[in-house]
C-alpha positions in Angstrom: -10.7 5.6 -26.0 -9.9 6.8 -22.6 -9.1 10.5 -22.3 -7.4 10.3 -18.9 -4.4 8.1 -18.3 -2.0 7.2 -15.5 1.7 7.2 -16.4 3.5 4.7 -14.2 7.3 5.0 -14.2 9.7 2.2 -13.1 13.4 3.0 -12.5 15.4 0.0 -13.4 19.0 -1.0 -14.5 19.6 -0.7 -18.2 19.8 -4.5 -18.5 16.3 -4.9 -17.2 14.6 -2.5 -19.6 13.4 -4.9 -22.1 12.1 -7.3 -19.4 10.0 -4.5 -17.8 9.0 -3.1 -21.2 7.7 -6.6 -22.3 5.8 -6.9 -19.0 4.2 -3.4 -19.3 3.2 -3.9 -22.9 1.6 -7.3 -22.0 -0.1 -5.8 -18.9 -1.4 -2.6 -20.5 -1.8 -3.3 -24.2 -0.2 0.0 -24.8 3.2 1.3 -26.0 5.9 2.1 -23.5 8.2 5.1 -23.0 11.8 4.8 -22.0 13.3 8.0 -20.6 12.5 10.7 -23.2 12.3 8.3 -26.1 8.7 7.1 -26.8 8.5 3.6 -28.2 5.4 2.1 -29.7 7.3 -1.1 -30.0 10.1 -2.1 -27.8 13.1 -2.3 -30.2 15.7 -0.9 -27.8 18.7 -0.8 -30.2 18.8 3.1 -30.2 19.1 3.6 -26.5 22.3 4.9 -25.1 24.0 2.8 -22.4 23.2 4.5 -19.1 23.2 2.6 -15.8 19.5 3.1 -15.0 16.5 4.0 -17.1 12.9 5.1 -16.6 10.4 2.7 -18.2 7.0 4.2 -18.5 3.7 2.4 -19.0 0.3 3.9 -19.5 -2.9 2.8 -17.8 -6.5 4.1 -17.9 -7.6 6.1 -14.9 -10.2 3.8 -13.6 -10.8 1.4 -10.7 -8.3 -1.1 -12.1 -5.4 1.2 -11.5 -4.6 0.2 -7.9 -4.6 -3.5 -8.7 -2.3 -2.8 -11.8 0.1 -0.8 -9.6 0.3 -3.6 -7.1 1.0 -6.1 -9.9 3.8 -4.0 -11.2 5.3 -3.7 -7.7 5.3 -7.4 -7.4 6.9 -7.9 -10.8 9.7 -5.5 -10.0 10.3 -7.0 -6.6 10.4 -10.6 -7.9 12.3 -10.0 -11.1 14.7 -7.2 -10.2 17.1 -9.1 -7.9 18.3 -11.1 -10.9 19.7 -7.9 -12.5 23.0 -6.3 -11.4 22.6 -2.9 -9.8 18.8 -3.4 -9.1 17.5 -1.4 -6.1 13.7 -1.8 -5.5 11.9 1.5 -5.9 8.1 1.7 -6.0 6.7 2.7 -9.4 5.7 6.3 -9.5 2.2 7.2 -10.8 1.4 10.5 -12.5 -1.6 11.7 -14.4 -1.5 12.7 -18.0 -4.3 14.6 -19.7 -5.7 15.1 -16.2 -8.5 17.7 -16.5 -11.1 15.1 -15.4 -9.1 13.4 -12.7 -11.4 14.4 -9.8 -14.5 13.5 -11.7 -13.0 10.1 -12.6 -12.5 9.3 -9.0 -16.0 10.4 -8.2 -17.4 7.8 -10.7 -15.4 5.0 -9.2 -15.2 5.7 -5.5 -18.4 5.4 -3.4 -18.8 4.8 0.3 -17.9 1.3 1.2 -18.5 -0.6 4.5 -15.7 -2.8 5.7 -16.0 -5.3 8.5 -18.7 -4.5 11.2 -18.2 -0.8 11.9 -15.8 0.8 9.4 -17.1 2.9 6.6 -14.7 4.6 4.1 -16.3 7.5 2.2 -14.8 10.0 -0.3 -15.0 13.6 0.8 -17.5 14.5 -1.9 -20.1 11.7 -1.0 -22.9 12.1 1.5 -23.3 9.3 4.0 -25.8 8.9 6.9 -23.9 7.5 9.8 -25.4 4.6 11.7 -24.9 4.0 15.5 -21.5 2.5 16.1 -20.1 3.4 12.7 -16.5 4.5 12.4 -16.4 6.7 9.3 -13.1 7.4 7.5 -13.1 10.4 5.0 -10.6 10.0 2.2 -9.5 12.1 -0.6 -7.3 9.5 -2.2 -4.8 11.7 -4.0 -2.6 10.1 -6.6 -3.4 6.4 -6.8 -2.6 5.6 -3.2 -5.8 3.7 -2.8 -9.2 4.1 -1.2 -9.0 1.3 1.3 -11.3 -0.9 -0.7 -8.5 -3.1 -2.2 -8.4 -6.5 -0.6 -4.9 -6.0 0.9 -6.1 -2.9 2.8 -9.6 -4.2 3.6 -8.2 -7.3 5.3 -5.9 -5.2 7.4 -8.8 -3.0 8.5 -10.9 -6.1 9.4 -8.0 -7.5 11.4 -7.6 -4.2 13.3 -11.3 -4.3 14.0 -11.2 -7.8 15.3 -8.2 -7.1 17.6 -9.9 -3.9 18.9 -13.4 -5.2 19.6 -12.9 -9.0 20.0 -9.5 -9.1 21.8 -9.0 -5.8 23.4 -12.3 -4.6 24.8 -13.1 -1.9 22.2 -9.7 -0.1 22.2 -6.5 -1.0 20.4 -3.7 -2.0 22.8 -0.9 0.5 23.1 0.7 2.5 20.3 0.3 1.5 16.6 2.9 1.4 13.8 1.6 1.6 10.2 4.4 0.6 7.7 3.7 1.6 4.1 0.8 3.9 5.1 -0.2 4.9 1.5 -3.2 7.2 1.9 -3.3 6.8 5.7 -6.4 4.7 5.9 -5.1 2.2 8.4 -3.7 5.0 10.7 -7.0 6.8 10.6 -8.8 3.6 11.5 -6.4 3.0 14.4 -7.1 6.5 15.7 -10.9 5.9 15.5 -10.3 2.6 17.4 -8.8 4.5 20.4 -5.1 4.3 19.7 -3.6 7.4 21.3 -0.2 7.3 19.5 0.2 6.1 15.9 3.4 6.3 13.8 2.8 6.1 10.0 5.8 5.7 7.7 6.1 5.3 3.9 9.2 5.4 1.7 7.3 7.6 -0.8 7.2 11.3 0.2 4.1 11.9 -1.9 2.3 9.2 0.1 3.3 11.0 3.3 1.8 14.2 2.0 -1.5 12.5 1.0 -1.6 10.8 4.4 -1.1 14.1 6.3 -4.0 15.7 4.3 -6.3 12.8 5.1 -5.3 12.9 8.8 -6.4 16.5 8.9 -9.6 15.7 7.1 -10.4 13.2 9.8 -9.3 15.3 12.8 -6.7 12.8 13.9 -3.5 14.6 13.0 -2.7 15.2 16.7 -2.4 11.4 17.4 -0.7 10.3 14.1 2.9 11.2 13.2 3.4 10.6 9.4 6.8 10.6 7.9 9.3 9.0 5.5 11.4 7.8 8.5 13.2 4.4 7.9 11.9 1.5 10.0 15.4 1.0 11.4 15.4 4.6 12.8 12.2 4.2 14.8 12.5 3.6 18.5 10.3 1.7 20.9 7.7 -1.0 20.6 4.1 -1.0 19.6 1.0 -2.9 20.7 0.0 -3.3 17.0 2.2 -3.2 14.0 0.6 -3.3 10.6 2.6 -3.6 7.3 0.8 -3.6 4.0 3.7 -3.9 1.6 5.2 -6.5 -0.7 5.8 -10.1 0.5 9.5 -9.8 -0.4 9.8 -6.6 1.6 8.0 -8.1 4.6 10.5 -10.9 4.7 13.5 -8.6 4.2 12.3 -6.5 7.1 11.1 -9.4 9.3 13.6 -8.9 12.1 12.9 -5.2 12.3 9.1 -5.6 12.2 9.2 -8.4 14.8 11.4 -6.2 17.1 8.9 -3.4 16.9 6.1 -5.6 18.3 5.7 -5.3 22.1 5.4 -8.5 24.2 1.8 -9.7 23.8 1.4 -7.4 20.8 0.0 -8.0 17.3 1.6 -8.0 13.8 -0.6 -7.7 10.8 1.0 -8.4 7.4 -0.7 -7.8 4.0 0.2 -7.2 0.4 0.8 -11.0 0.2 -0.1 -13.1 -2.8 -1.7 -16.3 -1.4 0.9 -18.4 -3.1 3.6 -16.6 -1.0 1.9 -17.3 2.4 4.4 -20.1 3.3 7.4 -17.9 2.3 6.2 -15.1 4.5 5.3 -17.3 7.5 8.7 -18.9 7.3 10.2 -15.4 7.6 8.5 -14.7 10.9 9.6 -17.5 13.3 8.8 -17.2 17.0 5.4 -15.5 16.4 2.1 -17.3 16.6 -0.1 -17.1 13.5 -3.6 -16.1 14.8 -5.5 -15.9 11.5 -4.9 -15.8 7.8 -7.9 -14.5 5.9 -7.8 -14.5 2.1 -9.6 -12.6 -0.6 -9.2 -13.0 -4.3 -5.5 -13.9 -4.7 -4.5 -12.0 -1.6 -3.7 -13.1 1.9 -3.4 -11.2 5.2 -1.5 -12.8 8.1 -2.0 -11.8 11.8 0.6 -12.9 14.3 0.9 -12.4 18.0 4.1 -12.1 20.1 4.3 -14.0 23.3 4.3 -12.1 26.6 
């Protein structure tokens, strides 16, 4: 029996409650909560008829949490549009019975090498740096990821290839990081020589975690992290990286494409491999340079013509 749990809350229209409850029970094997009413089953007859409800699932705090969170995001994004009044909001993770939260991360989060030069290490782990290593220190905060998930790792590897194989050891121009999470990609971009990086996330808690990690790595002066909407950002960027849901990537395709400078790069991740054609079709006019895959995930790297 786990003593530490993550409570993951999904805000959905009332008509969608039983669909989400079914999914969470199947995914977690645990009961669900709906607003302040705890249900060990999901007989929903007693719920009052309010427009939106909070459906809560419970997951053990272990190294499966990030994958589970992403699966819940995909489910909401794919299933939600069929329900009237649905607006996609990312599920919110909170710890319950959290005395051992820090120790739990210490068990599951060790230094990891990504690509040729990048090393991600938690603040509490020792690591002896090798020549050429670019070391990212992370205190992951509340379930925003350590960088080791395939969706993030493939972005990091693509950034590294652009930097060292295509651009002579320094990323070209400014960098835009959409859906920054814990700030790993922005920190990596700073270590690869980008002198101006804009990191945005719709979750204010993610922005706070990112800012803490920027300070930890001494790059807060070159990265501006905020909850600014993509449509409110000005200018173009030599590299744009977006690690969000496939559906959101396609919805934002015109804005993302417009942010890429001529000759610049667009790295897209958070894509289930089966959705590759859907995402590629959403970005006409760009050249697909590579599409690495890991597990069931894909990463697409495009380039804009000069």
